[in-house]
C-alpha positions as CSV (number, residue, x, y, z in Angstrom):
1,X,-35.3,102.8,-3.6
2,X,-32.6,104.6,-4.2
3,X,-32.5,106.7,-8.1
4,X,-29.4,108.5,-9.5
5,X,-29.4,110.2,-12.2
6,X,-28.3,109.8,-15.1
7,X,-27.8,112.3,-19.0
8,X,-27.9,112.3,-21.6
9,X,-28.3,115.3,-24.2
10,X,-29.3,116.1,-28.2
11,X,-26.1,119.0,-29.4
12,X,-26.6,120.3,-32.7
13,X,-29.8,117.1,-33.3
14,X,-26.7,115.1,-32.7
15,X,-27.3,112.8,-29.6
16,X,-24.8,112.6,-26.8
17,X,-24.6,109.8,-23.8
18,X,-24.0,110.3,-20.2
19,X,-21.4,108.6,-20.4
20,X,-19.2,111.5,-22.7
21,X,-20.6,113.7,-20.3
22,X,-19.0,112.5,-17.6
23,X,-16.0,112.3,-18.9
24,X,-15.2,115.4,-19.6
25,X,-16.7,116.5,-16.9
26,X,-13.3,114.3,-15.0
27,X,-11.2,115.5,-17.5
28,X,-12.1,119.4,-16.4
29,X,-12.0,118.4,-12.7
30,X,-8.3,116.0,-12.8
31,X,-6.8,118.0,-16.4
32,X,-5.3,115.0,-17.0
33,X,-6.9,112.4,-19.4
34,X,-5.0,109.3,-17.7
35,X,-6.6,110.5,-14.3
36,X,-9.7,110.7,-15.4
37,X,-10.1,107.4,-17.1
38,X,-8.8,106.5,-13.5
39,X,-11.3,107.8,-11.4
40,X,-14.0,106.2,-14.3
41,X,-12.8,103.0,-13.6
42,X,-11.9,102.7,-17.2
43,X,-9.1,102.5,-20.0
44,X,-7.4,105.9,-21.6
45,X,-8.3,104.4,-24.7
46,X,-11.8,104.2,-24.0
47,X,-12.0,107.5,-22.1
48,X,-10.5,108.7,-25.4
49,X,-12.7,107.4,-28.0
50,X,-15.4,109.4,-26.2
51,X,-14.4,112.0,-26.5
52,X,-13.0,111.6,-30.2
53,X,-16.7,110.1,-31.1
54,X,-18.7,112.7,-29.6
55,X,-15.6,115.5,-31.6
56,X,-16.7,114.0,-35.0
57,X,-20.9,113.6,-34.4
58,X,-20.0,117.9,-33.5
59,X,-17.7,118.6,-35.6
60,X,-15.4,120.8,-33.5
61,X,-12.2,120.0,-31.0
62,X,-13.9,119.9,-27.1
63,X,-10.6,118.5,-25.5
64,X,-6.9,119.5,-26.4
65,X,-3.9,118.7,-24.7
66,X,-1.2,120.6,-23.2
67,X,2.5,120.6,-21.5
68,X,0.8,120.6,-18.7
69,X,-2.7,118.5,-19.5
70,X,-5.8,118.3,-21.2
71,X,-7.5,121.2,-21.3
72,X,-11.6,122.3,-22.3
73,X,-11.8,124.4,-25.9
74,X,-15.1,127.1,-24.9
75,X,-17.3,124.7,-26.8
76,X,-16.2,121.5,-24.5
77,X,-16.8,124.3,-21.2
78,X,-19.7,126.0,-22.5
79,X,-21.3,122.6,-22.5
80,X,-20.4,121.2,-19.8
81,X,-21.5,123.9,-18.0
82,X,-25.2,123.2,-19.4
83,X,-24.7,120.0,-18.4
84,X,-23.8,120.8,-14.8
85,X,-26.7,123.2,-14.5
86,X,-29.0,120.7,-15.9
87,X,-28.2,117.6,-13.3
88,X,-27.9,120.1,-10.6
89,X,-31.6,120.0,-11.4
90,X,-31.7,117.1,-11.3
91,X,-30.0,115.7,-8.3
92,X,-32.1,115.3,-4.7
93,X,-31.7,118.2,-3.0
94,X,-30.0,118.2,0.5
95,X,-32.4,121.5,2.0
96,X,-35.8,121.8,0.7
97,X,-36.5,124.7,-0.9
98,X,-40.7,126.4,-0.4
99,X,-42.1,129.0,-2.8
100,X,-45.3,130.5,-2.8
101,X,-47.5,133.1,-3.1
102,X,-45.9,136.3,-1.0
103,X,-49.2,135.6,2.1
104,X,-48.7,131.6,1.8
105,X,-45.0,131.6,2.2
106,X,-44.8,134.1,4.6
107,X,-47.2,132.2,7.0
108,X,-44.7,129.4,6.5
109,X,-41.5,131.2,7.2
110,X,-42.7,132.2,10.4
111,X,-43.9,128.8,11.0
112,X,-41.1,126.6,9.8
113,X,-38.7,128.8,11.7
114,X,-40.7,127.7,15.1
115,X,-40.4,123.9,13.5
116,X,-36.5,123.8,13.4
117,X,-37.1,123.0,9.9
118,X,-34.3,124.4,7.9
119,X,-35.1,125.7,4.1
120,X,-34.9,127.6,1.5
121,X,-37.8,129.7,1.2
122,X,-38.8,132.0,-2.4
123,X,-41.9,134.9,-1.7
124,X,-43.2,134.9,-5.4
125,X,-47.0,134.9,-7.3
126,X,-49.1,132.1,-7.4
127,X,-48.2,131.7,-10.8
128,X,-44.4,131.5,-11.2
129,X,-44.6,128.9,-7.5
130,X,-46.8,126.7,-9.7
131,X,-44.3,126.9,-12.8
132,X,-41.4,126.0,-11.1
133,X,-43.4,123.1,-9.2
134,X,-43.6,122.5,-13.0
135,X,-40.6,122.0,-13.7
136,X,-39.5,120.2,-10.3
137,X,-37.4,122.5,-8.5
138,X,-39.6,122.8,-5.4
139,X,-41.1,120.6,-2.0
140,X,-43.1,122.8,-0.7
141,X,-45.4,124.8,-2.7
142,X,-47.6,127.1,-0.9
143,X,-50.9,129.2,-2.8
144,X,-53.0,132.7,-1.8
145,X,-55.6,131.7,-4.0
146,X,-57.0,128.4,-3.2
147,X,-58.9,128.2,-6.4
148,X,-55.4,127.4,-8.2
149,X,-55.6,124.2,-6.9
150,X,-59.1,123.5,-7.4
151,X,-58.2,124.4,-11.5
152,X,-55.4,121.5,-11.1
153,X,-56.7,119.1,-9.2
154,X,-53.5,119.2,-6.4
155,X,-53.7,117.1,-3.4
156,X,-53.7,120.5,-1.3
157,X,-53.8,120.6,2.7
158,X,-55.7,123.8,3.9
159,X,-53.7,126.2,6.7
160,X,-55.5,128.8,7.5
161,X,-57.8,130.9,6.3
162,X,-57.8,134.8,5.2
163,X,-59.6,137.6,4.1
164,X,-58.7,140.2,2.4
165,X,-59.6,144.3,3.8
166,X,-60.1,147.7,2.0
167,X,-56.9,150.3,2.2
168,X,-57.2,153.7,1.6
169,X,-55.0,156.2,1.2
170,X,-55.7,158.0,4.6
171,X,-57.1,155.5,6.1
172,X,-60.9,156.4,6.0
173,X,-63.4,154.1,7.3
174,X,-65.5,152.7,4.3
175,X,-68.3,150.3,5.8
176,X,-70.3,149.7,2.9
177,X,-70.1,148.9,-0.5
178,X,-72.1,152.0,-1.9
179,X,-68.9,154.5,-0.9
180,X,-66.7,152.4,-3.3
181,X,-68.8,153.6,-5.9
182,X,-66.2,155.8,-8.6
183,X,-63.3,154.9,-6.8
184,X,-59.6,153.8,-8.5
185,X,-57.6,150.8,-7.7
186,X,-54.8,149.0,-7.4
187,X,-54.6,145.6,-8.4
188,X,-52.1,142.4,-8.5
189,X,-53.1,139.9,-11.4
190,X,-53.0,136.6,-10.5
191,X,-53.9,137.4,-6.5
192,X,-57.4,136.7,-3.9
193,X,-57.8,140.0,-5.0
194,X,-60.0,138.3,-7.7
195,X,-62.9,137.6,-4.9
196,X,-63.3,141.6,-4.8
197,X,-63.2,142.0,-7.9
198,X,-66.4,139.1,-8.7
199,X,-68.2,141.0,-5.5
200,X,-68.2,144.3,-6.3
201,X,-68.5,143.3,-10.1
202,X,-71.3,141.2,-8.8
203,X,-72.9,144.5,-7.0
204,X,-72.3,146.3,-9.6
205,X,-70.4,148.7,-9.0
206,X,-68.3,150.9,-10.8
207,X,-65.4,151.2,-10.3
208,X,-61.6,151.8,-12.2
209,X,-58.5,149.1,-12.1
210,X,-56.1,151.7,-12.9
211,X,-52.1,149.7,-11.6
212,X,-51.3,147.0,-12.0
213,X,-48.6,146.2,-9.5
214,X,-46.7,142.4,-8.2
215,X,-46.7,142.3,-4.4
216,X,-48.6,143.2,-2.0
217,X,-45.9,145.6,-0.2
218,X,-45.7,147.7,-4.0
219,X,-49.5,147.9,-3.8
220,X,-49.7,149.2,-0.5
221,X,-46.6,151.5,-0.6
222,X,-48.5,152.6,-4.0
223,X,-51.7,153.1,-2.4
224,X,-50.8,155.5,0.8
225,X,-48.0,157.4,-1.5
226,X,-51.9,158.7,-3.4
227,X,-54.9,160.4,-2.9
228,X,-57.0,158.5,-4.8
229,X,-55.8,154.6,-4.7
230,X,-57.4,152.0,-3.2
231,X,-56.7,148.3,-3.0
232,X,-57.9,145.8,-1.2
233,X,-55.0,143.7,0.8
234,X,-54.9,140.9,3.1
235,X,-56.3,141.3,6.7
236,X,-52.6,139.2,7.6
237,X,-50.5,141.8,6.0
238,X,-51.9,144.9,6.7
239,X,-55.0,147.0,7.8
240,X,-58.0,148.2,6.5
241,X,-61.8,148.2,6.8
242,X,-63.4,145.0,7.3
243,X,-66.2,145.9,4.0
244,X,-65.8,142.8,1.4
245,X,-64.7,140.6,5.2
246,X,-67.5,137.4,4.4
247,X,-67.0,138.0,0.3
248,X,-63.4,137.7,0.0
249,X,-62.8,134.8,3.2
250,X,-59.9,131.8,2.0
251,X,-57.9,129.3,2.6
252,X,-54.3,129.5,2.1
253,X,-53.0,126.4,0.9
254,X,-50.3,124.1,1.0
255,X,-49.4,121.4,-0.9
256,X,-45.7,118.8,0.0
257,X,-44.7,117.3,-3.4
258,X,-41.7,115.8,-2.1
259,X,-43.8,113.0,-0.6
260,X,-41.1,110.9,0.7
261,X,-39.4,113.4,3.1
262,X,-40.0,112.9,6.3
263,X,-38.8,116.1,7.7
264,X,-41.2,117.2,5.4
265,X,-44.2,115.7,7.1
266,X,-42.6,115.7,10.3
267,X,-43.1,119.6,10.0
268,X,-46.9,119.7,8.1
269,X,-48.2,117.7,11.3
270,X,-46.3,120.3,13.8
271,X,-48.1,122.8,11.6
272,X,-51.4,121.7,11.9
273,X,-51.4,120.9,15.4
274,X,-49.2,123.3,17.7
275,X,-48.4,125.5,15.1
276,X,-52.2,126.7,15.3
277,X,-51.4,129.0,18.2
278,X,-48.7,130.7,16.5
279,X,-50.6,130.7,12.7
280,X,-53.6,132.9,14.9
281,X,-50.3,135.1,16.1
282,X,-49.8,135.9,12.3
283,X,-52.4,138.0,11.5
284,X,-54.8,134.7,10.5
285,X,-57.5,132.2,11.1
286,X,-57.4,129.0,12.4
287,X,-59.0,126.0,10.6
């Protein structure tokens, strides 16, 4: 089936339907109400009435006439810009959009390049990616922490395994959790680091989180530029101690939101077959 969006809006508590917005858009493009009516295949009188009715509802002018033709007022331009922004969100995207956690979006960038899929990729935290997914602004969602997928009952596909390594300022080799007693840590909220914190809490390790940062890169930089800060980061991202390897092993997941796009389905098939070799080369563990 071919679905095409038509948009009506409430402005100042008055509803204006899509026919008015189409008329306003055409006038802005043609600078002529007569040319706009031809483009919309309606009479000049009908187009004029749509604009006049909207002006009466809102109480201010939207279109005015000059010697060169018809132009939108500042208020008309503002309304049209908002309409165009909303319509852009509703239209089918020609280039698929992928958004996800810093680690999961990173692996997908390499895999989609290997497959040859033209896709826009945005790396952020899991919560921000989920927010954009809820707004139907992305086609592929990837998550660094699988608990988010479980909590939302998402139909996810496991891509790879990863685990956390302990990163220290001097690259010291820590092999026992008891050596973490009294250490100061950098946290990336909403990340798979929760697995490390839960483990330390269960072992009654006395540790302190002293700094919150947004990304693995920021956390790594903070630790390496300090004398006494530590953090846990994905082993696929950096080197470190495997002191909590077993306790922090977790899935990297993908959610295909646009089920109608055959390109995305085929790329997923590649990832789960021929793409497995690249997954290993990138430092992840195969499913």
